[in-house]
N, C-alpha and C positions, 0 to 999 in steps of 0.2 A: 407654847401654843401660838403666841403672837409671832414668834420667829417662823414657825411653819407657815402661818397665814401670809407672812410678808415675802418669804423666799420660795414658797412652793411654786414649782413650775416656772421659776424665774419671773417672767411676765405673764400673768394669768390672762387667758383668753377673754375673761369677763371684762377686762379693762377696755375692750373695744365697745362695750355697752355702758360706759360710764354715765351717759345722759339718762339712762333708764334704771340703772342698778344703784340702789342706796348703799351707803357704807356698811350698814349691818348685814344687808343681803350679800354684799361682796365678801364680807368675812365668812358668812355661812358657806358660800360657794368655794372659797379658798380652803376651808376645812374639808369640805366634801371632796374636793379635787385631790387631796392628799390622803384621805382615809383609805384603809384597807378593809374595814368593816363598817357598815352603816345600818342602823336599826331605826325604824320610823314607826311612831304610833300616830294615827290620824282618826279622830272621832267624827270629823265633819267633812273632810275633803279627801279626794284621791291624792296620795303623795305626789309632789311635783316630779319626781323621777319616773313616775309611771303615767303621767298625764298625756293624753293626745293633744294636738294643737287646738282642736275645736273646744275641748273641755277646758284647757288652760285659758283660752281667750274668754270663755264664759265666766270663769272664776275671777280673772283679772278685771274684767269690765263690770262685774257686779259687786265689787267691794265698796266700802264706805267712802272711799276717796275717788273723786273723778280722775280718770286717767285718759289722756288724749289717745285717739286711735293709733297714731304713729308710735307712741310710747308703748301701748299695749302690744302692738305687733312686735316690737323689739323684745319685750318681756317674754313673749311666746318663743321667740328665737332663743332666748337665754335658757328657757326650760329644755328646749330641744338639744342645745349644746350640752347641758348638764347630763342629759340622758346617755350621752355617748360613752361615759365611763361604764355604765351598766352594759350597754350593747357591745362594748369591746372586752368585757369580762375583767375589767381592772379592779373591781371591788365586789365584795360579798354584801348583798343588800337583802335585808329582811324587813317586811312591812306587815303590820297588823292594822287592819282598817275596820272600824265599826260598821256593821251591816247597813244602817241607814244611809251612810255616806255613799254606799254602792247602789242599794236598791232604790233610793229616792230619785236616781237619774231616769227612772222609767217614764217620768212625765215628759221627758224630751228625748224621744227615741233616736233622733238624728245625732244627738251627742252621746246618748247612753250606749247604743250598739257598738260603735267603734271603740268607746272607752272600755266596755266589758271585754271586747276582743283583745284589746291591748293588755288588760290584766291577765287574761288567759295566756297570751303569748309570753308575757314577762315571766309568769310562773313556770314556764317550761324551760327557762334558761337555767344552766347549772349553777349560776351564781346569784339567783334571785329566789326568794321565798315569799309568797303572798298568802296571808291568812286573814280570814274574816272573823271578827268577833260578833257572835250572834246578837241581834237586837235585844234579846231577852237578858243579856248580861249587862244590864244598865249599871249595876253597882261597880263592876270592874271598869266599865267605860268611864265612870265618873271619877276614877282614881286620879286622873291627871289630864290636863289639856294636851294639845298636840306637841310632840317633841321629837327630836332626832338625836341619837347618840353616835359618836364617832370613835373609832379605834384606829391607831396609826402604825401598829407593828404586826408581827406574825401572829400574835395572840389576840383574840376578840375582846380584850379588856377595854372597856369604855374609858376614854381619856378626856372627852368633852361632850357636853350636851347642849344643843340649841333648843331653847324653849320659845315657841311662837306666841307672841302677844299681839294685840290689835295694832298698836303703833309700830312695833319693831320686833326683832328677834334678839333674845338675850343668850349669851354663851356662858355656860357654867363650867368651871374648872376645879372647884373645890371637891376633893375626893369623897368626903362624906355626903355631899349633896348629889354627886354623880351616882353614888351607890343607891340612893333612894330611887332615882329614875331607872337604874338597872333592875332593881327589884320589881318596880311597877311593870316594866316591859316583860320581865320573865313571867309575872302573873298573867298579864294580858295574853302572852303567847300560849301559855298552858291552858287558858280558858277558851281560846279561839278554836275554830274549826281547823282541822289539819289542812295542809295545802291541797290534798286531793279532794276533801270535802268542800273546801272553798271553791275549787274549780267546778265541781258538780253544781254547787249553788249558783254560780255565775252562769253556767250553761243553762240552767232552768230559767233564769231571768232573760237570757238571750232568746230561748225558745218561745217564751211568753210574749216578748216584744215582737218577734218575727211573725207570730200568729196574729197579733193585733194589727201590724202594718202590712201583712201579706208578703213580707220579704222572706226569701229563702237564703240559707247559709251557703 
């Protein structure tokens, strides 16, 4: 795994952002850049690979650590660069997001509306699956904090898991531990709304926000 992270893409594009990207974040991006399958569980935030620039900026600048505006802008750029793999179809990406992470955006329509549209657009891609875990499924949502699993071959067998903690991201490579996260993700995905039901729910949020603000789609 360390070899993939060090040799992947020879010189990773993220090295151009060394002043903003921490070493553990760089490791995460290196794994992400080589993965053929990525699965993400997010109970609190929209996954970085699906964030709009405005949403990303709001998340980055509202964290527990002060980040200068110039650094925040560079981190937003990093998120946009990461998203190119999805846009180019180079990876299969599946995301399960707890409903409060999506619906709570309604309090800031200027951020919410573009972000909901981005989720709908992403879900229409052949290589992306977006599913919403209903707010009522709190027991399932509490099974694990946010994590991302990576597969690197033709088969979608997870070979590494990145677990997000407050100070950093830990990468797990022990097979038995990885299996626990795979089982959790499978349960989350089976409990979540289907991609079609998820899209319908997001469209309802969009319609409600547009009625409130007077905006038309």
